[in-house]
C-alpha positions in Angstrom: 8.2 38.7 42.6 10.1 41.6 44.6 11.5 43.1 41.3 7.5 43.2 40.3 6.1 44.1 43.3 8.8 47.4 43.6 7.8 48.0 39.6 3.7 48.6 40.4 4.7 50.7 43.3 6.7 53.3 42.0 4.7 53.3 38.8 1.5 53.2 40.3 2.3 54.8 44.5 -1.6 54.3 44.8 -0.9 50.2 44.9 -3.9 49.6 41.4 -3.8 47.3 39.1 -1.8 46.7 36.0 -3.4 46.4 32.6 -3.2 43.9 30.3 -2.9 46.0 27.7 0.8 46.8 29.0 3.1 43.4 28.4 0.2 41.9 25.8 -2.2 42.1 22.9 -5.3 40.5 21.8 -5.9 39.2 18.4 -8.4 37.1 16.4 -7.0 33.9 13.8 -8.5 31.3 12.2 -6.7 28.2 13.5 -8.1 24.4 13.3 -9.7 23.0 16.0 -8.1 20.1 16.2 -4.8 19.7 15.2 -4.2 15.6 13.4 -1.2 13.7 14.3 1.3 11.1 13.4 3.2 9.2 15.5 4.6 12.8 17.6 4.4 14.9 14.9 1.4 16.7 13.6 -0.1 16.4 9.3 -1.9 17.3 6.8 -3.2 15.5 4.7 -4.4 16.1 1.7 -6.1 14.1 -1.1 -7.0 14.8 -4.9 -9.0 12.9 -6.9 -8.1 12.0 -10.7 -9.2 12.7 -14.1 -11.4 10.6 -16.0 -9.0 8.9 -17.9 -6.1 10.1 -15.8 -3.9 6.7 -14.6 -3.1 6.3 -10.4 -0.1 6.0 -11.7 0.2 9.5 -13.6 -1.0 11.0 -10.7 2.0 10.0 -8.3 4.0 11.1 -10.3 2.5 14.6 -11.3 2.0 14.9 -7.3 6.5 13.7 -6.3 7.3 16.3 -9.7 5.2 19.6 -8.3 6.5 18.3 -4.0 10.1 19.2 -5.8 9.4 21.6 -7.0 8.3 23.8 -4.3 11.4 22.8 -2.5 10.2 21.7 0.7 12.6 21.8 4.1 14.0 19.0 5.5 11.5 18.9 8.8 8.0 18.9 6.3 8.6 15.5 5.2 6.0 13.9 2.4 4.2 10.8 1.9 1.1 9.0 -0.1 -1.4 7.2 2.2 -4.3 4.8 1.1 -4.8 3.5 -2.4 -1.3 5.3 -3.4 0.6 4.0 -0.7 -0.6 0.6 -1.9 -0.2 1.2 -5.6 3.4 1.8 -4.6 3.7 -1.6 -2.1 2.3 -3.2 -5.2 5.1 -1.7 -7.5 8.1 -2.2 -5.3 7.3 -5.8 -4.6 6.4 -7.2 -7.9 9.2 -8.2 -9.0 10.4 -9.9 -5.8 7.3 -11.7 -6.3 7.6 -12.9 -10.5 11.3 -14.1 -9.5 10.0 -16.0 -6.1 7.3 -17.9 -8.7 9.8 -18.1 -10.9 12.3 -19.5 -9.0 9.3 -22.0 -7.4 8.4 -23.3 -11.4 12.3 -23.7 -11.4 12.1 -26.0 -8.9 9.5 -27.8 -9.5 10.3 -28.2 -13.2 13.5 -29.4 -12.0 12.8 -32.4 -10.1 10.2 -33.5 -12.5 12.0 -34.3 -15.5 15.7 -34.2 -13.7 16.6 -31.5 -15.3 19.0 -28.3 -15.3 18.1 -27.5 -18.9 14.5 -28.2 -19.8 12.8 -26.1 -16.8 14.6 -23.4 -18.6 12.8 -24.7 -21.8 9.6 -24.5 -20.2 10.1 -20.9 -19.0 10.7 -19.6 -22.4 7.4 -19.8 -23.1 6.8 -16.2 -20.2 7.9 -13.7 -22.0 5.7 -14.1 -25.4 3.0 -14.5 -22.6 4.4 -10.7 -20.4 4.3 -8.7 -23.8 1.1 -10.3 -24.8 -0.4 -9.0 -21.9 1.5 -5.5 -21.4 -0.1 -5.0 -25.4 -3.3 -5.5 -24.3 -3.3 -3.5 -21.9 -1.8 -0.4 -24.0 -4.0 -1.1 -26.7 -7.3 -0.8 -24.3 -5.5 1.9 -21.9 -5.8 0.0 -18.6 -3.0 0.9 -16.3 -0.9 -2.2 -14.8 -2.5 -2.2 -11.2 -2.4 -5.0 -9.2 -5.2 -6.7 -10.7 -2.9 -7.0 -13.8 -0.4 -8.4 -11.7 -2.4 -11.2 -10.0 -2.3 -11.8 -13.6 0.4 -12.1 -15.3 1.6 -14.5 -12.1 -1.4 -16.0 -13.2 -0.4 -16.7 -16.5 2.8 -17.8 -15.5 0.9 -21.2 -14.8 -1.2 -21.5 -18.1 1.3 -20.7 -20.4 3.5 -22.9 -18.7 2.2 -26.0 -19.8 2.1 -25.5 -23.5 5.5 -25.9 -23.0 5.3 -28.7 -20.5 2.9 -30.9 -22.9 5.6 -30.6 -25.8 8.7 -31.3 -23.6 7.2 -34.6 -21.9 6.0 -35.9 -24.6 9.4 -35.1 -26.5 11.2 -36.2 -23.7 9.2 -39.6 -22.9 10.3 -40.1 -27.1 14.0 -39.6 -27.1 13.7 -42.2 -23.6 11.7 -44.6 -24.4 11.8 -45.4 -27.9 15.0 -43.0 -29.2 14.3 -40.8 -30.9 16.6 -38.2 -32.0 15.6 -34.9 -30.6 14.2 -32.7 -33.7 12.0 -36.5 -34.6 10.7 -36.4 -30.6 9.5 -32.4 -30.9 8.9 -32.8 -33.8 5.8 -36.1 -33.1 5.7 -34.1 -29.4 4.2 -30.2 -31.6 1.8 -32.6 -34.3 0.5 -34.7 -31.7 0.2 -32.0 -28.4 -1.6 -29.0 -30.5 -5.3 -30.2 -30.1 -4.8 -30.5 -26.6 -2.8 -27.3 -26.0 -5.3 -25.3 -28.6 -8.4 -26.8 -26.1 -6.2 -25.4 -22.8 -5.9 -22.7 -24.3 -8.6 -21.2 -25.8 -10.6 -23.2 -22.3 -8.8 -20.5 -20.9 -8.9 -17.5 -22.4 -12.8 -17.8 -23.3 -13.0 -17.8 -19.2 -11.5 -14.6 -19.6 -13.6 -13.5 -21.6 -16.4 -12.6 -18.8 -13.5 -10.2 -17.3 -12.8 -8.1 -19.4 -15.7 -7.0 -21.2 -18.3 -7.3 -19.3 -19.7 -3.8 -16.7 -21.3 -3.2 -13.5 -20.0 -2.6 -10.2 -16.1 -3.5 -9.3 -16.1 -4.4 -13.0 -12.8 -1.5 -13.4 -10.9 -4.2 -10.6 -12.1 -7.9 -12.9 -11.0 -6.0 -16.3 -7.2 -5.8 -16.4 -7.2 -9.5 -14.9 -9.2 -10.2 -17.7 -7.4 -8.3 -20.4 -3.6 -9.1 -19.4 -5.4 -13.4 -19.6 -6.3 -13.0 -23.0 -3.2 -10.5 -24.5 -0.7 -12.8 -23.4 -2.8 -16.3 -24.2 -3.1 -15.1 -27.1 0.8 -13.7 -28.5 1.9 -17.2 -26.6 0.0 -19.6 -28.2 1.2 -17.8 -31.8 4.3 -17.9 -30.8 5.4 -20.7 -28.5 4.5 -23.0 -30.9 7.7 -21.9 -32.9 10.0 -20.8 -30.2 9.7 -24.0 -27.8 11.3 -26.3 -30.3 13.9 -24.1 -31.2 15.3 -23.9 -27.5 15.0 -27.0 -27.2 16.9 -28.3 -29.4 19.3 -25.8 -29.0 19.6 -27.1 -25.0 19.9 -30.1 -26.4 22.7 -29.8 -28.1 24.2 -27.4 -25.4 23.7 -29.9 -22.9 25.4 -33.3 -25.3 28.3 -30.7 -25.9 28.6 -30.1 -21.8 28.2 -33.6 -21.0 31.3 -34.6 -23.2 28.9 -36.9 -25.7 29.4 -36.3 -29.8 25.6 -35.0 -30.8 24.9 -36.7 -33.9 22.9 -35.3 -36.4 19.6 -34.0 -35.9 16.9 -36.3 -37.9 20.1 -39.2 -38.7 21.3 -42.6 -37.5 25.0 -43.3 -37.3 25.6 -45.1 -40.0 28.0 -48.4 -38.8 31.9 -48.9 -39.5 32.2 -52.4 -41.5 
């Protein structure tokens, strides 16, 4: 303060006031009234809407591409919020959810049949259902959303009942009546075809109103119905043919590893004279 007083005295011997323009200037700028913060850092929110026919996944990919092309400095970080953040979170956890469902079902089936092999036979029906669900979404132009993922999880339980009904009946014929595996699975397919068809049609027709419904909230229900219909149709067409083949393959594999000599399926051993 002493130096300032000496300088002012040198410039203004009479002791007058120093004008503000001597050491500063005034400039008008447009600034935000409020500054939003996330944690301790200022943030700016940029919102976007989807064009008709565009999916949220495509929009997220496009935004990330533009962000990379801009070349933001390391001090600026970008992240999605709201629906886009929920979409990314669901994509990161969906495989863990499906894997947990498969592991749980394998354990339950293993305890039920007291076998390590036959649960895999039943779970072999799932790939056809997943392919059917994805094809149905592709044909209809629907997005693979969280609701579609819920539909695939539902298919894990609905489609597996085809394999359960066939394998359970075939194992019962093998253990109680001593039938060869090929005869047991053949009889199982013949006798269980009607119940399998009835339960599949009940689930499929129940999903039709979800896929074709209109009105408020129909865009959330439609992917669920589409995935169920596509998965049930494809699985019904394939599992009646693929499940017996996989059943016989694993049965022969189990016999080989257990050290028992497998007999020719459908033929009884001839006693030695």
